[in-house]
N, C-alpha and C positions, 0 to 999 in steps of 0.2 A: 595747413597741409594742402588744401584745395588750391590756394593761391600759388604755392610753390609748384604744384603739378601743372597749373595753367601756364606759368612762366616757362617751365621746361618744355611743354608741348608747343609753345608758341614759336620755337626755333625750327619746327619741322613743317614741311609741306603736308606730309601725312605721316602717321605713326600707328603701327598695329602690333599687338602682342598676341602670340599664339602659344597656348599651354600645350606642352608636348609630353609631360610626365608628371604623375602625382604619386607621392609616397606618403602613406599614413602611418603614424606610430603614436599611440596614446592620444594626447591632446595636441599633437603637432602634425602639420601637413607641410611637406616640402613640395613646391610646385616649380618645375623647371620650365622655362619659357624661352621662346625665340622672338626677339624684337625685330621688326622690319620697319625701316623709316627712310624718308628722303628729306634731307635738309632743305630749308627754303633757299631758293636760288641754285640748288644743286641738281644734277641730272642722274647721279648714281644712287641706287638703293643700298642702304647699309643694313647689315644683319649682325646680330650678336646673341649669344645665349646668356641668360641670367637665371637666377634662382631666388625664390622667396620662401622663407620659413614663416608659416602662419601658426600662431598659438590660439587654440580654440578653448572656450569654456561654455558649457551648456549649449553647444551648437552655434555660438557666436564667436566671431574673430575678435580677440582682445589685443593682439599685437601682430605686426608683420615686419620682417626685416629682410632687406634685399641684398643679394650677393652677386658679384660678377663672376664667381667661380663656383661651380656645382659642388666640388669636393669640400670647399670651405663651408658651404651651406649644409652639406651632410654632417660635417663635424659639429657645426653650431647646433644642429637639431638632435645631436646624439645618435645619428644614424650611420656613421661611418664604421667600417669593419676593422 
């Protein structure tokens, strides 16, 4: 997992994630984030919104799944209306 993340991040001049919303329900936390990045050799900053569904057990994260779509993440977490 760490090697995959290093490989992904190596494509960027810089990369930053900003958490903008937290929704808690039972043992699940949905975190909506905004990623900011500049690709190596590029001049434009890129921005996108992503969401992560964290499963917690006894205060520890046991699983995380990332989504490109907030509504899809809400559904996966059982939080959609």
